[in-house]
C-alpha positions as CSV (number, residue, x, y, z in Angstrom):
1,X,101.5,-154.1,-0.7
2,X,97.8,-154.3,0.2
3,X,98.5,-156.0,3.6
4,X,96.3,-155.0,6.6
5,X,96.7,-155.8,10.2
6,X,93.7,-157.4,11.9
7,X,93.3,-155.2,15.0
8,X,91.1,-157.8,16.8
9,X,93.5,-160.7,16.4
10,X,96.8,-158.9,16.9
11,X,98.2,-158.6,20.4
12,X,101.6,-157.7,21.8
13,X,103.8,-158.8,24.6
14,X,107.0,-157.3,26.1
15,X,109.6,-160.1,26.6
16,X,113.0,-159.1,28.0
17,X,114.0,-162.3,29.8
18,X,114.7,-160.2,32.8
19,X,112.6,-159.0,35.7
20,X,112.1,-155.5,34.4
21,X,108.9,-153.6,35.2
22,X,107.2,-151.7,32.5
23,X,104.4,-149.3,32.8
24,X,101.1,-151.1,33.0
25,X,99.7,-149.9,29.7
26,X,97.0,-152.1,28.5
27,X,97.0,-151.0,24.8
28,X,99.5,-149.9,22.2
29,X,98.4,-147.2,19.7
30,X,99.9,-147.4,16.2
31,X,98.4,-144.9,13.8
32,X,94.7,-145.6,14.1
33,X,95.0,-149.2,15.4
34,X,95.0,-150.2,19.0
35,X,96.6,-153.5,20.2
36,X,96.0,-155.3,23.5
37,X,98.9,-156.3,25.7
38,X,99.0,-159.9,27.0
39,X,101.2,-161.6,29.6
40,X,101.4,-165.0,27.9
41,X,100.4,-166.7,24.7
42,X,100.7,-170.1,23.0
43,X,103.0,-170.3,20.0
44,X,103.6,-173.6,18.2
45,X,102.3,-175.5,21.2
46,X,104.6,-173.8,23.7
47,X,103.5,-171.3,26.3
48,X,105.6,-168.1,26.1
49,X,105.4,-165.6,29.1
50,X,106.7,-162.1,29.6
51,X,109.5,-163.2,32.0
52,X,110.5,-166.3,29.9
53,X,109.3,-168.6,32.6
54,X,109.2,-172.2,31.4
55,X,107.4,-173.6,34.4
56,X,103.9,-172.8,33.2
57,X,104.6,-174.4,29.8
58,X,106.0,-177.5,31.4
59,X,103.1,-177.8,33.8
60,X,100.7,-177.5,30.9
61,X,102.4,-180.3,29.1
62,X,102.4,-182.6,32.1
63,X,98.7,-181.9,32.7
64,X,98.0,-182.7,29.0
65,X,100.1,-185.9,29.3
66,X,98.1,-186.9,32.4
67,X,94.8,-186.3,30.6
68,X,95.9,-188.5,27.7
69,X,97.3,-191.2,30.0
70,X,94.1,-191.4,32.1
71,X,91.9,-191.5,29.0
72,X,93.6,-194.7,27.8
73,X,94.0,-196.2,31.3
74,X,91.1,-198.7,31.0
75,X,92.8,-200.1,27.9
76,X,96.2,-200.2,29.6
77,X,94.6,-202.1,32.5
78,X,92.9,-204.6,30.2
79,X,94.0,-208.2,30.4
80,X,93.0,-208.7,26.8
81,X,95.8,-206.6,25.3
82,X,99.4,-207.8,25.3
83,X,102.2,-205.9,27.0
84,X,103.7,-204.9,23.7
85,X,100.4,-203.4,22.5
86,X,100.1,-201.4,25.7
87,X,103.7,-200.1,25.4
88,X,103.0,-199.2,21.7
89,X,99.8,-197.3,22.8
90,X,101.8,-195.4,25.5
91,X,104.6,-194.5,23.0
92,X,102.1,-193.3,20.3
93,X,99.5,-191.6,22.4
94,X,100.9,-190.3,25.7
95,X,104.6,-189.7,25.2
96,X,104.2,-187.4,22.2
97,X,101.7,-185.2,24.1
98,X,104.3,-184.6,26.9
99,X,107.3,-184.2,24.6
100,X,105.9,-182.2,21.8
101,X,102.9,-180.5,23.4
102,X,99.1,-180.8,23.0
């Protein structure tokens, strides 16, 4: 087919959903390619871990939401903008970061 695996960009992770201990091998050898083992990675904005722990992904979203909220806080405190404008800003800037990810 002519497809080649990029050895530098490809990594692997063992995900069982259970607390099972595997040997601490850092690399996987397939033919002449060697792949690095990782404990977590980001996929489509969600953080995936070896033990399927959602707490780290949720904490990352909350921190991103806090950053986006505090970045527009001076505008939300402004007396020039109406309440409906402030609510619209919150709904379009801060809420999607928390719900959909950064």
